[in-house]
C-alpha positions in Angstrom: 114.8 20.5 109.0 116.7 17.6 111.1 120.0 17.2 110.4 121.6 13.7 111.8 124.8 13.9 112.8 127.2 10.9 111.1 130.6 10.5 111.9 133.2 7.5 112.1 133.7 6.2 108.2 136.4 6.0 106.7 139.4 3.7 104.9 140.7 0.6 106.7 142.3 -2.3 105.2 140.3 -6.2 105.1 140.2 -7.6 108.9 139.6 -4.1 110.7 136.9 -2.5 112.4 135.3 1.1 112.6 132.9 2.4 114.3 130.0 4.9 113.2 128.1 6.8 115.7 124.2 8.7 114.2 123.1 11.1 116.8 119.3 12.7 116.3 119.2 16.4 117.7 116.6 17.1 120.2 114.9 15.7 122.7 112.3 13.5 120.8 110.8 9.8 121.1 112.6 8.4 118.3 110.5 4.5 117.8 113.8 3.1 115.8 117.0 3.7 114.5 119.2 2.3 111.9 121.9 2.1 109.1 121.8 1.5 105.1 124.8 1.0 102.5 124.6 2.1 99.1 127.3 -0.2 97.7 128.9 0.5 94.4 126.4 -0.3 91.2 124.0 -1.8 94.0 120.7 -0.8 95.8 120.6 0.9 99.0 120.1 -2.3 102.1 120.2 -2.3 105.3 122.5 -2.7 107.3 121.1 -3.4 110.7 118.0 -1.1 112.3 117.2 -1.5 116.2 113.3 -0.3 117.7 112.9 1.2 120.9 112.1 -1.9 122.3 115.3 -2.9 121.8 114.3 -5.8 118.7 117.5 -5.1 116.6 117.1 -6.8 112.7 120.5 -7.0 110.8 120.9 -7.6 107.2 122.5 -10.3 105.2 126.3 -11.3 106.6 126.2 -8.9 108.6 125.1 -10.1 112.0 128.2 -11.6 114.1 130.2 -9.1 112.4 127.8 -6.1 113.5 126.8 -4.7 116.4 124.1 -1.8 116.9 123.9 0.0 119.7 122.1 3.0 121.5 122.9 3.2 124.8 120.5 4.5 127.5 118.0 4.4 124.6 119.3 7.9 124.1 119.4 9.6 120.7 123.2 8.6 119.7 123.3 5.1 117.6 126.5 3.3 117.1 127.1 0.2 114.8 131.0 -1.2 116.1 132.2 -2.9 112.7 134.7 -5.7 113.2 136.5 -8.5 110.5 135.6 -5.8 107.8 135.5 -6.9 103.9 135.9 -5.3 101.2 132.4 -6.0 100.3 131.7 -3.9 103.4 132.7 -0.9 101.0 130.0 1.6 100.5 128.6 4.9 102.0 126.6 4.0 104.9 123.4 6.4 105.9 122.1 6.5 109.2 118.0 6.5 109.7 116.1 7.8 112.8 112.2 6.8 112.0 110.1 9.3 114.1 106.3 8.3 114.5 105.4 8.2 110.6 108.0 10.1 109.3 112.0 8.8 108.4 115.1 11.0 108.8 118.2 10.4 106.6 121.8 11.5 107.2 124.1 12.8 104.8 126.3 9.4 104.6 129.4 9.0 105.5 132.3 6.7 103.1 133.5 3.3 104.3 136.6 1.4 102.5 137.7 -1.7 102.9 141.0 -2.6 100.8 141.7 -6.2 100.2 
């Protein structure tokens, strides 16, 4: 069973920055990787997703503050989160897409205090 490796969550103050990372093990062709946020009392929603060709989509109110990257198209992806707001609080889940299958990480907690 594929286990994505996530890291980088934590507790910060509003305006601070965090960087999340996610790795998909093995030498495998990934069609895309991204992050989703599960805020308290809300459904999981898109934060950012990068396709293998380089196209990126950002969720509402993320672009300009968050940057997703996947250097050298390796199977490790980063999410740089700047100017964090209390509404960014939640569990962040990594997703990788391989062919017609999606793989999810266990989630990493991000808490932003006002």
